[in-house]
C-alpha positions as semicolon CSV with decimal commas, in nm:
position;residue;x (nm);y (nm);z (nm)
1;M;10,825;7,470;2,264
2;E;10,765;7,140;2,079
3;R;10,641;6,983;2,362
4;V;10,387;7,226;2,415
5;R;10,271;7,223;2,035
6;Q;10,221;6,820;2,087
7;K;10,027;6,895;2,407
8;S;9,807;7,159;2,213
9;N;9,746;6,909;1,926
10;L;9,630;6,644;2,169
11;I;9,369;6,904;2,300
12;I;9,250;6,971;1,942
13;R;9,206;6,594;1,859
14;K;9,000;6,535;2,176
15;N;8,758;6,838;2,127
16;Q;8,695;7,046;1,849
17;T;8,412;7,268;2,013
18;M;8,416;7,671;2,013
19;G;8,556;7,639;2,379
20;A;8,826;7,390;2,264
21;N;8,913;7,614;1,983
22;R;8,909;7,925;2,222
23;H;9,141;7,752;2,461
24;L;9,389;7,673;2,201
25;G;9,366;8,045;2,082
26;R;9,448;8,134;2,427
27;I;9,743;7,890;2,410
28;I;9,879;8,101;2,119
29;V;9,820;8,425;2,283
30;I;10,015;8,333;2,585
31;Q;10,294;8,189;2,356
32;T;10,293;8,526;2,178
33;L;10,268;8,752;2,473
34;Y;10,567;8,560;2,646
35;E;10,784;8,577;2,321
36;Y;10,711;8,921;2,237
37;E;10,797;9,023;2,619
38;M;11,143;8,831;2,589
39;R;11,225;8,963;2,264
40;K;11,132;9,334;2,380
41;A;11,326;9,245;2,699
42;S;11,637;9,155;2,502
43;K;11,600;9,474;2,276
44;D;11,522;9,283;1,979
45;P;11,456;9,503;1,686
46;M;11,236;9,238;1,524
47;A;11,010;9,218;1,822
48;D;10,656;9,264;1,697
49;A;10,359;9,090;1,845
50;D;10,146;9,077;1,510
51;K;10,466;8,873;1,334
52;I;10,512;8,656;1,646
53;M;10,138;8,581;1,636
54;A;10,123;8,494;1,272
55;K;10,412;8,271;1,324
56;N;10,261;8,106;1,616
57;I;9,917;8,023;1,461
58;V;10,096;7,835;1,123
59;P;10,122;7,525;1,321
60;Y;9,764;7,515;1,415
61;K;9,606;7,685;1,100
62;E;9,366;7,387;1,066
63;A;9,236;7,415;1,399
64;V;9,217;7,785;1,463
65;T;8,903;7,902;1,332
66;D;8,866;8,212;1,504
67;A;9,207;8,392;1,412
68;K;9,032;8,725;1,481
69;F;8,974;8,589;1,864
70;V;9,346;8,530;1,879
71;R;9,464;8,867;1,700
72;E;9,207;9,080;1,969
73;L;9,354;8,921;2,260
74;V;9,699;8,987;2,179
75;E;9,637;9,352;2,046
76;G;9,407;9,422;2,342
77;V;9,682;9,282;2,640
78;E;9,959;9,474;2,439
79;S;9,764;9,792;2,449
80;H;9,644;9,774;2,797
81;M;9,953;9,620;2,938
82;A;10,063;9,928;3,149
83;E;9,671;9,967;3,279
84;L;9,680;9,595;3,344
85;D;10,009;9,586;3,519
86;E;9,872;9,878;3,768
87;I;9,551;9,694;3,841
88;L;9,760;9,368;3,922
89;Q;10,026;9,538;4,154
90;P;9,801;9,618;4,460
91;I;9,637;9,280;4,426
92;A;9,953;9,076;4,493
93;P;10,157;9,363;4,658
94;E;10,400;9,109;4,785
95;W;10,514;9,038;4,414
96;P;10,602;9,343;4,241
97;I;10,515;9,269;3,854
98;S;10,862;9,254;3,734
99;S;10,932;8,959;3,989
100;I;10,630;8,740;3,885
101;S;10,761;8,480;3,624
102;P;10,706;8,608;3,257
103;I;10,456;8,317;3,182
104;D;10,227;8,378;3,517
105;R;10,274;8,786;3,447
106;N;10,145;8,726;3,094
107;V;9,867;8,482;3,223
108;L;9,753;8,719;3,477
109;R;9,742;8,988;3,221
110;L;9,525;8,780;2,972
111;G;9,286;8,670;3,231
112;L;9,255;9,054;3,358
113;F;9,224;9,159;3,027
114;E;8,935;8,928;2,936
115;M;8,765;9,010;3,279
116;L;8,767;9,366;3,220
117;H;8,741;9,430;2,841
118;R;8,567;9,123;2,705
119;K;8,298;9,082;2,935
120;E;8,037;9,070;2,675
121;D;8,169;8,766;2,533
122;V;8,376;8,600;2,797
123;P;8,213;8,566;3,144
124;A;8,496;8,642;3,426
125;K;8,461;8,305;3,577
126;V;8,543;8,154;3,236
127;A;8,859;8,389;3,185
128;I;8,970;8,299;3,541
129;N;8,924;7,921;3,474
130;E;9,111;7,938;3,142
131;A;9,386;8,138;3,301
132;V;9,438;7,879;3,573
133;E;9,449;7,595;3,292
134;L;9,693;7,802;3,120
135;A;9,895;7,843;3,434
136;K;9,874;7,464;3,486
137;M;10,018;7,399;3,153
138;F;10,278;7,649;3,110
139;G;10,374;7,753;3,463
140;S;10,539;7,599;3,761
141;D;10,407;7,387;4,021
142;N;10,250;7,681;4,233
143;S;10,127;7,899;3,930
144;S;9,768;7,767;3,907
145;R;9,712;7,871;4,276
146;F;9,885;8,204;4,251
147;V;9,679;8,306;3,924
148;N;9,352;8,172;4,062
149;G;9,397;8,380;4,396
150;V;9,507;8,689;4,212
151;L;9,235;8,652;3,950
152;G;8,976;8,573;4,219
153;T;9,073;8,894;4,426
154;A;9,052;9,089;4,115
155;Y;8,708;8,943;4,032
156;R;8,588;9,021;4,390
157;T;8,717;9,365;4,406
158;L;8,631;9,465;4,035
159;V;8,396;9,252;3,880
160;E;8,131;9,196;4,137
161;P;8,109;9,547;4,283
162;A;8,055;9,649;3,918
163;K;7,778;9,385;3,840
164;Q;7,609;9,489;4,150
165;G;7,635;9,863;4,075
166;E;7,465;9,765;3,742
167;S;7,195;9,559;3,860
168;G;7,130;9,806;4,193
169;E;7,132;9,513;4,408
170;K;7,349;9,274;4,603
171;S;7,357;8,920;4,553
172;S;7,222;8,708;4,845
173;K;7,495;8,451;4,845
174;P;7,844;8,607;4,648
175;E;8,079;8,317;4,572
176;S;8,420;8,392;4,494
177;A;8,587;8,311;4,161
178;T;8,872;8,171;4,392
179;E;8,626;7,916;4,552
180;E;8,473;7,849;4,228
181;G;8,808;7,798;4,045
182;T;8,922;7,563;4,353
183;K;8,597;7,370;4,312
184;T;8,649;7,315;3,942
185;N;9,006;7,217;4,004
186;Q;8,936;6,973;4,270
187;A;8,667;6,810;4,057
188;K;8,918;6,783;3,764
189;E;9,197;6,633;3,981
C-alpha cells in the first residue's frame, strides 16, 4: 500500500490538472472499493465504505481538490454493484464475476459505472482509458488487456447503440473503444 501511495505522490507532483486530480481520485476509489470488498468478505463488522474512503483520502488531502467526485464514485459503484455485476457477467462469460481478481473486478465496476452513470461529465472512452491505467497500476500483467477488452465490449454493446439511438443516425466509421484503448496504450509504450 505504501508503494502505491509513493507512486500516487509522483503522479501528483508531475501534473496538478483536473485530469490528474480525477485520476488520483480514481486511485482512491479503487483502494476504497478493494478494501471495502475484502473487509465485507471477511465479515468485518467495521466495513464501512464511507469511513474507508475518508481514511484513504487523508494522505492526499492537499492534492485532492474534488473529494465530492471521489465520494460520488464510491457511493455510485457501491449502490449499483449488483447491476454492474449483472451487466459485466455476459460480457466476460468465461470469467464468473467471483473468479475475477478483486482489483480487476472493482476496476471493471468503476469503468462501467462511469460509462453508464457519469456520461454527462466523463466521456466513455476516458472512463475506459482511466480503467486501463488503473489496471496497469494495480492489476496483474494481463489486467489492462482484460479490462480494455471487457469495457470495450461494453462500450460497443451498451454505449454506442444508445448514442446512435439518441442521435437517430449511425456513425459512418465506428471505432471501438478497444481499438482506441490499444492505440492509446501503444502510443504510451
